[in-house]
DRENLOTI-243936 format. One line per field, with one value per atom (N, C-alpha, C, CB): atom name; x, y, z. Coordinates in steps of 0.1 Angstrom, whole numbers. Glycine has a CB too. Layout:
atom = c(CA,...)
c1 = c(X,...)
c2 = c(Y,...)
c3 = c(Z,...)
//
This chain:
atom = c(N,CA,C,CB,N,CA,C,CB,N,CA,C,CB,N,CA,C,CB,N,CA,C,CB,N,CA,C,CB,N,CA,C,CB,N,CA,C,CB,N,CA,C,CB,N,CA,C,CB,N,CA,C,CB,N,CA,C,CB,N,CA,C,CB,N,CA,C,CB,N,CA,C,CB,N,CA,C,CB,N,CA,C,CB,N,CA,C,CB,N,CA,C,CB,N,CA,C,CB,N,CA,C,CB,N,CA,C,CB,N,CA,C,CB,N,CA,C,CB,N,CA,C,CB,N,CA,C,CB,N,CA,C,CB,N,CA,C,CB,N,CA,C,CB,N,CA,C,CB,N,CA,C,CB,N,CA,C,CB,N,CA,C,CB,N,CA,C,CB,N,CA,C,CB,N,CA,C,CB,N,CA,C,CB,N,CA,C,CB,N,CA,C,CB,N,CA,C,CB,N,CA,C,CB,N,CA,C,CB,N,CA,C,CB,N,CA,C,CB,N,CA,C,CB,N,CA,C,CB,N,CA,C,CB,N,CA,C,CB,N,CA,C,CB,N,CA,C,CB,N,CA,C,CB,N,CA,C,CB,N,CA,C,CB,N,CA,C,CB,N,CA,C,CB,N,CA,C,CB,N,CA,C,CB,N,CA,C,CB,N,CA,C,CB,N,CA,C,CB,N,CA,C,CB,N,CA,C,CB,N,CA,C,CB,N,CA,C,CB,N,CA,C,CB,N,CA,C,CB,N,CA,C,CB,N,CA,C,CB,N,CA,C,CB,N,CA,C,CB,N,CA,C,CB,N,CA,C,CB,N,CA,C,CB,N,CA,C,CB,N,CA,C,CB,N,CA,C,CB,N,CA,C,CB,N,CA,C,CB,N,CA,C,CB,N,CA,C,CB,N,CA,C,CB,N,CA,C,CB,N,CA,C,CB,N,CA,C,CB,N,CA,C,CB,N,CA,C,CB,N,CA,C,CB,N,CA,C,CB,N,CA,C,CB,N,CA,C,CB,N,CA,C,CB,N,CA,C,CB,N,CA,C,CB,N,CA,C,CB,N,CA,C,CB,N,CA,C,CB,N,CA,C,CB,N,CA,C,CB,N,CA,C,CB,N,CA,C,CB,N,CA,C,CB,N,CA,C,CB,N,CA,C,CB,N,CA,C,CB,N,CA,C,CB,N,CA,C,CB,N,CA,C,CB,N,CA,C,CB,N,CA,C,CB,N,CA,C,CB,N,CA,C,CB,N,CA,C,CB,N,CA,C,CB,N,CA,C,CB,N,CA,C,CB,N,CA,C,CB,N,CA,C,CB,N,CA,C,CB,N,CA,C,CB,N,CA,C,CB,N,CA,C,CB,N,CA,C,CB,N,CA,C,CB,N,CA,C,CB,N,CA,C,CB,N,CA,C,CB,N,CA,C,CB,N,CA,C,CB,N,CA,C,CB,N,CA,C,CB,N,CA,C,CB,N,CA,C,CB,N,CA,C,CB,N,CA,C,CB,N,CA,C,CB,N,CA,C,CB,N,CA,C,CB,N,CA,C,CB,N,CA,C,CB,N,CA,C,CB,N,CA,C,CB,N,CA,C,CB,N,CA,C,CB,N,CA,C,CB,N,CA,C,CB,N,CA,C,CB,N,CA,C,CB,N,CA,C,CB,N,CA,C,CB,N,CA,C,CB,N,CA,C,CB,N,CA,C,CB,N,CA,C,CB,N,CA,C,CB,N,CA,C,CB,N,CA,C,CB,N,CA,C,CB,N,CA,C,CB,N,CA,C,CB,N,CA,C,CB,N,CA,C,CB,N,CA,C,CB,N,CA,C,CB,N,CA,C,CB,N,CA,C,CB,N,CA,C,CB,N,CA,C,CB,N,CA,C,CB,N,CA,C,CB,N,CA,C,CB,N,CA,C,CB,N,CA,C,CB,N,CA,C,CB,N,CA,C,CB,N,CA,C,CB,N,CA,C,CB,N,CA,C,CB,N,CA,C,CB,N,CA,C,CB,N,CA,C,CB,N,CA,C,CB,N,CA,C,CB,N,CA,C,CB,N,CA,C,CB,N,CA,C,CB,N,CA,C,CB,N,CA,C,CB,N,CA,C,CB,N,CA,C,CB,N,CA,C,CB,N,CA,C,CB,N,CA,C,CB,N,CA,C,CB,N,CA,C,CB,N,CA,C,CB,N,CA,C,CB,N,CA,C,CB,N,CA,C,CB,N,CA,C,CB,N,CA,C,CB,N,CA,C,CB,N,CA,C,CB,N,CA,C,CB,N,CA,C,CB,N,CA,C,CB,N,CA,C,CB,N,CA,C,CB,N,CA,C,CB,N,CA,C,CB,N,CA,C,CB,N,CA,C,CB,N,CA,C,CB,N,CA,C,CB,N,CA,C,CB,N,CA,C,CB,N,CA,C,CB,N,CA,C,CB,N,CA,C,CB,N,CA,C,CB,N,CA,C,CB,N,CA,C,CB,N,CA,C,CB,N,CA,C,CB,N,CA,C,CB,N,CA,C,CB,N,CA,C,CB,N,CA,C,CB,N,CA,C,CB,N,CA,C,CB,N,CA,C,CB,N,CA,C,CB,N,CA,C,CB,N,CA,C,CB,N,CA,C,CB,N,CA,C,CB,N,CA,C,CB,N,CA,C,CB,N,CA,C,CB,N,CA,C,CB,N,CA,C,CB,N,CA,C,CB,N,CA,C,CB,N,CA,C,CB)
c1 = c(-958,-955,-941,-957,-937,-928,-918,-931,-906,-898,-895,-883,-892,-888,-874,-885,-871,-861,-850,-865,-838,-828,-820,-820,-815,-811,-795,-809,-794,-780,-768,-776,-759,-747,-738,-741,-733,-726,-710,-726,-707,-694,-685,-689,-674,-663,-655,-656,-649,-640,-626,-638,-620,-605,-595,-602,-589,-577,-568,-568,-568,-556,-547,-562,-537,-526,-524,-512,-513,-513,-506,-504,-514,-507,-491,-515,-484,-474,-473,-476,-482,-483,-484,-497,-495,-492,-481,-498,-475,-461,-451,-455,-450,-439,-443,-440,-455,-459,-456,-472,-459,-454,-438,-458,-431,-415,-410,-409,-417,-416,-417,-429,-427,-432,-423,-448,-419,-412,-397,-411,-393,-378,-378,-372,-390,-390,-388,-405,-394,-397,-382,-409,-377,-362,-352,-358,-352,-344,-347,-342,-360,-362,-357,-374,-359,-353,-341,-356,-334,-317,-312,-310,-319,-312,-314,-318,-327,-326,-316,-335,-314,-303,-290,-304,-287,-273,-273,-267,-283,-279,-277,-294,-287,-285,-270,-294,-265,-251,-241,-249,-242,-234,-235,-238,-247,-250,-244,-267,-243,-238,-224,-240,-217,-203,-196,-199,-206,-200,-202,-207,-216,-215,-206,-225,-199,-191,-175,-193,-174,-163,-161,-165,-173,-174,-172,-188,-180,-176,-160,-180,-155,-139,-132,-133,-135,-129,-131,-136,-143,-148,-141,-167,-139,-133,-116,-135,-112,-97,-95,-90,-106,-102,-104,-112,-115,-117,-105,-132,-98,-88,-76,-85,-72,-61,-66,-57,-77,-78,-78,-89,-83,-81,-64,-87,-58,-43,-34,-36,-39,-32,-38,-38,-51,-54,-45,-69,-45,-36,-23,-32,-15,-3,-1,-1,-10,-9,-15,-14,-24,-29,-21,-45,-12,-3,13,-5,12,26,31,25,47,55,67,60,66,77,94,73,97,109,115,106,129,138,144,148,148,156,171,149,181,194,194,204,202,202,208,206,204,208,223,198,228,242,252,246,246,251,254,263,249,255,243,263,239,228,219,221,206,191,182,185,172,159,149,154,138,129,118,120,112,99,91,89,88,80,87,65,87,93,86,112,90,84,95,70,97,104,97,113,84,74,61,73,54,41,28,40,30,21,28,8,19,23,12,31,12,3,8,-7,-1,3,-5,3,1,-5,-10,4,-16,-21,-12,-23,2,13,14,23,11,15,28,16,35,47,42,59,54,50,54,54,45,50,50,40,61,63,65,74,60,62,68,45,80,89,93,103,93,98,110,85,119,133,126,144,133,130,139,129,138,142,157,136,163,180,181,187,174,179,181,190,180,179,169,187,166,155,161,145,153,160,156,155,155,150,160,137,161,173,166,183,172,169,164,160,160,157,138,158,134,120,119,112,106,103,106,88,109,110,95,116,96,83,78,84,67,58,59,39,60,61,65,48,75,80,79,94,75,73,76,59,74,78,62,93,59,45,47,31,39,37,27,31,27,17,18,5,30,33,29,46,19,14,25,3,26,36,31,51,21,16,22,9,34,43,54,46,57,66,79,67,83,93,101,90,116,126,124,142,118,116,107,111,110,104,89,112,80,67,66,57,78,79,82,89,77,79,81,66,89,93,83,109,77,69,68,55,69,69,57,82,51,44,47,31,47,53,41,60,41,33,40,26,35,43,31,59,32,24,6,32,4,-11,-13,-20,-4,-6,-1,0,-7,0,4,-9,18,25,27,40,27,30,42,18,54,65,68,75,76,79,92,68,100,113,111,123,120,118,125,123,134,141,139,157,139,135,144,132,157,168,176,174,170,175,188,161,195,208,206,222,215,214,210,228,216,218,200,232,195,180,171,176,164,155,137,159,130,116,106,109,99,88,77,81,71,63,49,69,41,29,16,26,11,2,-8,-2,-12,-23,-36,-20,-33,-45,-39,-55,-49,-45,-55,-48,-54,-63,-64,-79,-55,-51,-46,-43,-53,-46,-35,-58,-37,-25,-32,-21,-20,-20,-14,-11,-20,-16,-15,-28,-5,-4,-3,3,-13,-9,-9,-23,-3,-2,-5,18,-12,-15,-5,-29,1,10,4,18,15,10,1,23,1,-6,-20,3,-21,-35,-36,-49,-26,-24,-20,-12,-25,-21,-7,-32,3,16,18,25,27,31,43,33,51,64,64,75,70,72,87,58,92,93,95,103,88,90,104,85,107,119,126,120,135,143,158,140,163,179,184,186,193,203,196,210,185,173,181,157,188,189,190,198,180,178,170,168,168,158,145,158,141,126,123,123,133,128,126,140,135,133,120,141,114,103,92,104,92,80,70,85,58,46,36,39,29,17,5,15,-3,-20,-26,-33,-26,-33,-26,-47,-32,-25,-37,-16,-38,-48,-43,-53,-50,-51,-60,-55,-52,-65,-61,-65,-70,-66,-79,-68,-71,-78,-80,-68,-91,-94,-101,-107,-96,-105,-120,-99,-121,-136,-146,-135,-138,-147,-145,-145,-138,-132,-122,-147,-125,-116,-121,-117,-112,-116,-105,-117,-111,-104,-108,-111,-96,-96,-88,-93,-92,-81,-80,-83,-65,-62,-59,-50,-65,-60,-47,-70,-36,-24,-27,-9,-26,-30,-16,-35,-19,-8,1,-12)
c2 = c(-509,-494,-498,-479,-489,-489,-479,-489,-483,-470,-460,-475,-446,-435,-441,-419,-440,-441,-429,-441,-435,-428,-419,-438,-407,-399,-408,-381,-405,-414,-408,-412,-412,-408,-402,-418,-389,-386,-393,-369,-395,-404,-395,-411,-402,-394,-391,-400,-375,-371,-377,-353,-377,-383,-370,-393,-370,-360,-359,-363,-349,-347,-336,-342,-337,-326,-317,-333,-308,-295,-300,-283,-295,-299,-295,-294,-297,-295,-280,-302,-274,-258,-250,-254,-254,-248,-247,-251,-259,-259,-250,-272,-251,-243,-226,-248,-223,-210,-205,-209,-214,-212,-210,-224,-220,-217,-206,-226,-202,-188,-175,-187,-177,-166,-166,-169,-176,-178,-172,-196,-178,-170,-156,-178,-151,-136,-128,-132,-132,-128,-129,-137,-142,-143,-132,-157,-132,-122,-107,-124,-103,-90,-88,-87,-97,-95,-95,-101,-103,-104,-93,-116,-88,-74,-62,-67,-62,-52,-50,-53,-64,-67,-65,-80,-68,-63,-50,-71,-45,-28,-23,-18,-29,-22,-23,-29,-34,-39,-29,-55,-29,-19,-7,-18,-2,13,16,15,5,3,6,-9,-2,-3,11,-15,17,31,39,37,40,49,50,48,39,36,41,21,39,42,57,37,66,80,85,85,78,81,83,70,71,68,81,49,85,96,111,95,111,124,126,123,114,113,117,96,112,111,129,99,132,147,159,151,153,164,162,161,150,145,155,129,154,163,178,158,182,197,200,205,192,193,195,178,186,185,198,171,200,214,227,217,228,239,237,239,228,225,233,212,226,233,247,228,253,265,275,267,271,283,282,281,272,273,276,260,281,285,295,293,289,299,304,292,316,325,319,345,309,303,297,291,308,300,287,308,280,265,271,247,264,262,253,256,259,251,239,256,227,214,212,203,222,222,231,222,235,243,259,238,262,277,285,277,294,304,297,309,302,299,300,309,293,289,299,270,303,311,300,318,309,300,294,309,300,295,299,300,288,292,281,291,285,277,277,284,264,262,257,253,257,256,260,243,270,274,264,284,257,247,234,254,224,212,204,204,201,190,178,196,169,156,154,143,147,148,133,154,127,114,105,113,106,98,93,104,105,105,112,92,120,126,142,125,148,158,171,157,181,196,204,204,208,218,230,214,240,256,260,264,264,265,279,256,285,298,297,307,308,308,308,323,304,306,315,295,319,330,328,332,316,313,305,304,301,296,282,302,273,261,256,260,241,236,227,227,223,219,202,228,197,184,176,181,164,155,143,149,137,125,131,115,117,119,126,99,129,131,144,126,148,163,171,165,185,195,197,212,199,204,217,205,217,230,242,224,238,247,239,255,244,241,252,237,246,256,250,262,260,256,260,267,247,249,245,235,253,252,241,268,234,229,213,237,209,194,188,190,178,171,163,164,161,150,142,155,132,124,117,117,111,104,110,95,124,131,129,127,128,126,138,123,138,150,157,146,165,176,184,170,195,209,207,220,217,215,223,220,225,230,219,241,222,210,213,202,211,213,204,209,211,202,206,203,198,200,194,194,199,191,192,194,180,173,170,159,172,166,157,176,142,131,122,121,120,112,112,99,123,125,124,113,122,122,135,111,141,150,143,163,146,139,148,132,149,156,149,157,156,152,158,154,154,160,155,159,163,158,155,168,148,144,153,129,161,172,186,168,198,208,214,216,213,215,205,222,200,185,188,176,176,179,170,173,170,161,148,158,143,128,122,129,133,132,131,143,120,120,122,103,127,129,118,139,120,112,113,118,106,107,101,102,109,104,108,109,97,102,108,95,120,128,126,142,128,127,124,142,115,105,110,88,108,110,126,103,134,148,147,154,160,164,176,169,185,195,200,207,205,215,229,207,236,251,258,261,265,274,285,272,295,311,315,321,328,333,350,329,353,368,379,370,387,396,406,401,417,426,439,431,437,445,441,446,430,420,418,424,412,405,388,414,381,368,365,361,360,358,345,364,339,324,322,320,332,329,336,334,329,333,327,328,337,350,359,351,371,381,382,395,384,386,399,382,400,413,412,415,423,422,422,432,413,412,410,425,404,400,389,395,387,379,381,374,392,398,386,413,387,380,382,385,396,398,393,411,394,388,373,390,364,350,347,347,356,352,356,357,363,371,360,382,360,352,358,345,353,358,360,353,368,369,358,381,352,339,330,341,319,307,301,293,302,296,284,306,276,259,256,249,253,248,234,258,228,209,208,193,205,199,182,201,180,166,159,166,145,137,135,120,136,130,142,120,152,163,176,165,176,189,198,202,209,219,221,233,223,225,235,211,248,261,260,277,264,266,277,254,286,297,299,309,294,293,309,282,314,327,325,331,333,330,341,331,333,346,353,339,366,374,375,386)
c3 = c(148,143,139,155,126,120,124,109,126,132,120,140,124,113,106,121,94,88,93,74,97,100,87,107,90,78,74,82,62,57,66,39,69,72,60,78,62,49,50,46,36,37,42,23,49,51,41,59,42,28,32,24,21,20,21,4,31,33,22,46,17,5,9,-10,4,7,-4,10,-5,-13,-26,-5,-37,-49,-52,-60,-61,-68,-69,-80,-75,-80,-67,-92,-58,-46,-36,-40,-36,-31,-37,-33,-49,-57,-54,-75,-53,-50,-37,-53,-26,-12,-11,-3,-18,-19,-24,-26,-33,-41,-32,-51,-27,-17,-5,-12,-2,12,8,19,-5,-11,-16,-24,-17,-20,-6,-27,2,17,22,26,22,26,20,23,7,2,3,-11,7,11,23,11,35,47,48,55,40,41,34,35,24,19,30,4,38,47,58,52,63,72,70,76,57,54,50,44,46,43,57,34,67,81,86,92,86,89,82,83,71,62,66,48,68,73,88,75,96,108,109,112,101,99,94,90,84,79,91,64,96,109,120,115,123,132,127,135,114,106,107,92,105,103,119,96,129,142,146,149,144,147,137,141,128,119,126,105,131,136,153,135,158,171,169,177,159,158,155,143,144,141,153,128,161,174,185,183,186,194,190,191,176,170,171,154,169,174,187,169,196,213,214,222,210,215,209,209,196,190,199,172,202,212,224,217,230,240,243,237,232,225,222,214,214,212,222,202,230,240,253,245,254,264,261,271,248,243,253,227,254,265,257,280,264,256,262,262,257,264,251,278,247,237,241,233,233,236,230,225,234,227,215,237,205,195,196,186,188,192,187,185,178,179,186,168,195,205,202,210,191,186,186,171,195,196,204,183,199,204,193,217,196,187,196,186,184,190,201,177,207,214,204,221,194,182,169,182,161,149,139,149,124,114,104,107,99,90,76,94,78,66,69,61,63,64,63,54,51,49,41,40,40,33,28,41,16,11,2,2,2,-5,-17,4,-30,-42,-42,-54,-51,-55,-52,-69,-56,-53,-40,-55,-31,-18,-15,-13,-24,-18,-14,-30,-7,1,-7,15,-5,-13,-2,-25,5,17,12,26,12,12,27,9,23,34,35,33,46,51,62,57,57,68,82,67,92,106,111,114,123,129,129,142,132,133,121,148,112,100,103,95,113,117,123,124,121,126,139,115,150,160,159,174,146,148,143,141,144,138,130,150,122,115,102,122,96,80,82,69,68,68,67,79,63,63,75,60,71,85,89,82,104,107,102,120,103,97,110,93,122,133,143,136,154,164,177,161,187,199,211,200,220,235,242,243,247,254,272,245,277,295,297,303,309,314,309,311,309,305,315,302,319,328,333,324,347,352,364,356,361,371,378,368,374,382,389,376,387,395,388,408,375,370,373,356,375,376,362,379,359,345,347,333,338,339,334,330,334,329,316,339,310,299,289,299,277,267,253,267,244,230,221,228,213,206,190,214,182,167,160,161,148,141,127,143,122,110,98,116,87,78,70,71,70,59,56,65,43,37,44,37,41,45,61,39,69,82,88,89,99,106,120,108,119,134,143,132,155,166,172,176,175,180,193,171,202,213,220,222,227,233,247,231,253,269,275,273,268,275,265,277,273,269,259,279,260,252,246,257,236,231,221,221,221,214,201,224,192,180,183,172,192,197,201,213,205,212,203,220,199,189,197,181,189,194,194,185,203,207,192,225,186,176,179,165,173,175,162,189,155,147,150,141,148,152,144,152,130,123,109,125,103,92,80,97,68,55,54,57,53,51,39,61,30,17,20,6,28,32,43,22,51,65,63,77,69,68,83,59,85,96,94,104,99,96,112,86,110,125,122,133,134,134,141,141,134,140,148,131,151,159,150,168,139,129,124,118,133,127,114,129,109,96,98,88,91,89,82,81,87,83,82,92,74,72,80,57,84,89,101,80,112,126,130,135,137,139,127,149,128,117,114,120,99,97,100,86,109,114,113,130,107,104,115,97,117,131,141,135,143,155,160,150,172,180,195,175,197,211,219,209,231,240,234,254,233,228,216,228,208,194,196,182,203,207,211,218,219,228,222,241,211,207,201,195,206,201,194,211,183,179,184,171,180,190,188,185,175,174,164,171,163,153,147,161,133,124,117,114,121,116,105,128,94,82,79,65,82,78,67,96,55,42,45,27,50,55,38,71,40,26,30,23,44,48,51,63,55,60,55,74,44,36,47,29,43,48,64,40,72,87,91,98,96,99,116,89,123,137,141,143,148,154,167,150,174,188,190,192,199,209,217,219,215,224,235,216,246,259,261,278,264,264,277,262)
//
C-alpha cells in the first residue's frame, strides 16, 4: 500500500529591509514632528518668560502704590525746621506738581512755589515733587528716634524715587536714603483736594504772610496720584487723608 504524498513545504521567504525611499519618508516625517514640537516648546518658554516679567512689573506697581498709600494716609501735621536753620517748612509741601520724561530721558518738571519757597533736600538732581511728614515709622529694633519720618518723592529718568531722612529735622549735611520705587514711567503727577473740594497742584495754598503754625500744619483732604506707566497705561489712585 503506497503512502499518501505529503504536501510540499512553502519555500522560506527572504527577509528584506526598508527601501531608500521609505527611509527618506520616515526621516522627513520625524523631522516635521520634531520641528512642530520644538516650536511649541519654544513658544511656551517665551510665553512663560513674558508672563513672569509682567508679574514682576505688576508686583512692583502694587508695591509702589502700597508704599505711597502708607505715607499719605499717615500724613502728620508736623512742620520741620528748615535745613538752613531759618524758619519752618510745612508738614506737606510741593516743589513740583508733576514731572515727565521724554524719549531722550530728560526730565520736565512743572514746578509750583512751596509754602516757604525752599526745599528740604540737598545735593544735585531734580527737586522733589512732594515732601511730607508721616507718622507710624516702624522701629522693630528699638532705635532712639521718633515715629515721625520725613519723606520725599522724586522723579528722575523715568523712575519714581522715594527718599527719607533718618532724622526728622535734617540739616544740609544730612543726605536722604533713596529707594527706587517704580521704573518705566512716562510721567508722575500729584493733585491735592482742598477744603473747597477742588483739586489743586500746589500745597500749602498760597496765602500772603502765612507763616503761622496753622498754615504750616494744613493738610489736604485727599491726594490723587497719576502714574503714566509704559506697561499698564495711566494708573490713578486717590488716598484720603484722615482728619
